[in-house]
N, C-alpha and C positions, 0 to 999 in steps of 0.2 A: 504493500500500500504506500509506504513512504517513497519508494522509488518512482511509482507512478505519479504521485502528487508532485514530486520534485521535477518531473519532466513535463508538467502541464504547460501548455503554450498560452492558455487563457483561463483565468480564474472565473468563478461564478459571478463575482461582483463586476469584473471587467466585461463579461458577456452581457450582463444585465444592462450596463450603461450603454453598450452598443445597441442592444435590443430596443432601448428607448429611442435612439436615433432612428432605427428602422420604423418604429411606430409613428414617428412624426411625418414620415413620407408615405407610409402604407396604411391608409385609413381603412382598408378592407379588413384589417385585423382588429379594429377598435371594438367591435361588438363583443369579442371574446376576451381580448386583453385590454383591461380598462384602467391601465396605470396612468393615463393622461387626463382622465375625465373628472377626477375629484382629488385635488391636491391634499385635502385633509386626510385622505385614506392612502396616500402614496406609500408610506413606509409600512403600513399594515399589509398592503398587497405585495409589496416588494419582499417583505420578510417571508411570506408564504411561498412565493416563487423560488426564492434563493435557497430556502431550507430544503425544499423538495429536490431541486437540481443538485444541491450539495450532497444530499443523501445518495443520489444515484452515482455521482462520481466517486464518492467515498467507498462505495461497495463494488467498484470495478477495480480489481487488484492486478489485472494483467491487460496490457494494451491490445493483445492479439486474440482475445476471446471472440467466439462466434456469437453475435448478439442479434436477437430479433426484438424489435420494438413493436409489440402487438398493440395496435391502436395508437399509432404515432401522431395522429391529428395533423397539425400544421408542420410537424417535423422539427420543433424547437429542440428537443433533447438530442435527436440525431445530428443536427447541425452542430450543437455544442460539443458532442462527443467527437465528431469528425475533425473539428478544428483542433482538438486535443489529441489527434492521431488515433482515435478509436473508431473502428468500422462497425456499422450496424445496418440492418435492413428493416425498414418500417413498413407496416401495412396499415391501411386506413380505409374508411368508407366515407360516404356522403361528400360534402362540399369542401372538406379540408384540402384535398389533394390539388385542387385548382390553384391554391396559393403557393404551393411549394416551389415551383420553378422560379417565380419572382423572388422568393425568399433566398433561394440559393444564389441568385444573381447578386443580391445585396451582400450576403455573407461571404461570398468569394473574394471580396475586397479585403477581408480580415483574416483569411486562413483557408486551408484546404478543405473544401466541403465534399470532395469526391468520394470520401469514405462512407457517406450516407446515401444509400439507395432506398427506393421505395416502390410500392405497388398498391394498386387498388384491389383489395382482397377481403373476402369474408373468411373468418377463421375456419368455418365449416367446409370451405372449399380448399383448405390448406393442401398444398402440393409439396411441402418440405419433406425431405427424406427422414426416416427415423433417426434419432440421435444426431441431429444436425447442429444443435445449439448448446453452448455452455451457459448462456444467460438469456432469459426472456424478461424484458421490461414491460410491465403492464401498468400504465399510468392513467388514472381516471377512466379506466376501461373495463376492469374486472366486473364492476356492477352492471355493465351492459351485456355481458356474455350470457346468452341463453340458447338452449338449455345448459346450465352451468356445469353439470356433471359431464356432459359430452365435450364441452370446451376444455375442461381440466384434463380429460382423458387425452385429447389431442395435444395439449401442452406437454403432458407427461411423455408421450411417444416421441416428440421431436427434440426433447431434452436429452443430452448425454447422461450417462450413469451418475455422474457427480454434478449434474446441472442444477441451476437455481432459478427461481422466479424472483424478480424484484418488484414489489407491489407498492404503488403509491395510490392511496385511496382516501375517501371520506370515512369518518368513524360512524358506523351505523347505529351506535348507541347515543349519539349526540342529541340531546333533547330538543334543542332549538332547531337544528336542521331537520329533524324528523317532523316537527310541527310545520315547518315551512313546506316541506315536500308533500305532506298530507293535504295542505291547502291547495297545492298546485295540481296534484294528480290523484288525490284520494288514496285508495288501496290498490290502484291499478298499476302493479309493479312490473308487469310484463306486457308489452304491446307488440303488434305485428305491423311492419311497414313494408312498402314496396320500394325496392331499390331499382331506379331507372337504368343504371349502368349495368347491374348484374341481371336485370330483367327477371326478378323473382321476389317473392315475399321473404322477409327474414324476421326472426324474433329478436326483440331488443329489450334488455332490462331497462325499465323506465326509472332511472335514478334509483335502482334497486340496491341501495347501500346496505351493508351488513356490519355487525360487530366483529371484533377479532375472534371471539369464541365461536361465532357462527361460521366464519370463514374456515376456522380450524376443522370443524366437523366436515365441511365440504371437501377440504383438502385431504383429510384422512381417508375418505372413501376412494380417492384416486391415487393413493400411495405418495402423498406429500405430507410434509410436516413443517410447521412454522418454526423458524429459528427465534426462540424467545429473546435471546440476547440482542437480536438485531432490531427489535421493535422500538419505534420512536413515535410518540404522539406530538403533534404540533398545533399551534393556534388555539390558545385558550381565551385570551382577552378579546372582547368585542371591539369593534372599530372605535367607539368613543372612549375606550379604555386604553387605546394604543396610539398616543400622539406621535407626531413625527419626531419629536425630540426624544433622545435616549432610546431609540428603537432597539438597539443592540442589547441594552440592559433588560428591556421587556422580554426579548426572546430568551435570554439567559434565565430570567425568572420563570418563564413558562416551562423551560426544561427542568428546573428544580421542582416545580409544582407537580408535574405528572409522575415523577419518580417517587414522590413522598405521599401523594394523596390519591388513593385508588378510586374514590368516588368521583372526584373532579376529572380524573383521567378518563374514566369510562363514560361519563355522561355530559361532559362540558368541553372536551377537546374536539376540535373539528376534523383534523387530519390525522391519518395514521400511515406510517411507512413500515414495511417489514420484508424480510427475506424468507423464502420458502425453499426447503430442500427436497429433492427427489429421493424417495426411499427405495433403495435397490433390493 
């Protein structure tokens, strides 16, 4: 890990600063990345972005791992990894893929983006050979994969014997987020949509977030186990409790809180990051 960190060409903070420059010229990303629309929430949103991306780079201990970014969205993680000399292949659906070429053009001015490749694919049409990957990154995507058991079975098959999943998710026990989602979609946790590009209907988890213990039960059925030492909870303070001043101190305090208070960790932290091992 130390050797990889020392060889990094761009830190998460440096990447984020350039990302802001990209957003100033690419307004098509603004509906999703809202860092420029509310100055009072800038550090609050930045902290969440940077903590998650830092978690990813901290858990890639070799630059030549075979990595699949399952649900890569706009390709942000893949671009960051490529600039740091780490290859990955991203798969995505819907509208995200249209933005990637323009993004690669922007980021090519700051580093080598050729190590990030991508394709438009449904996980259930997966053509990867068995035991193809050392690491599968699943960021804001696991709660969309349905049927979940079938998806996890596919992930297990394409992972190498000592392969890992790197999960970046919302905490399904968060009381505030659960209330918000219930108002948005009720209990309709799984929906069916028609994909124009694939010309077929697909099932989609409708923000079907879960708790860590619920994920563990699902993983165990498919010969996976969560690495408990890898678990990290993030974002406890609400926006009005997270002023732009002393943001770093707030993040450090959050990291103290979840490690000491199980109740707050389980029900009031918004994000959860963890690694999953394939059981051979």
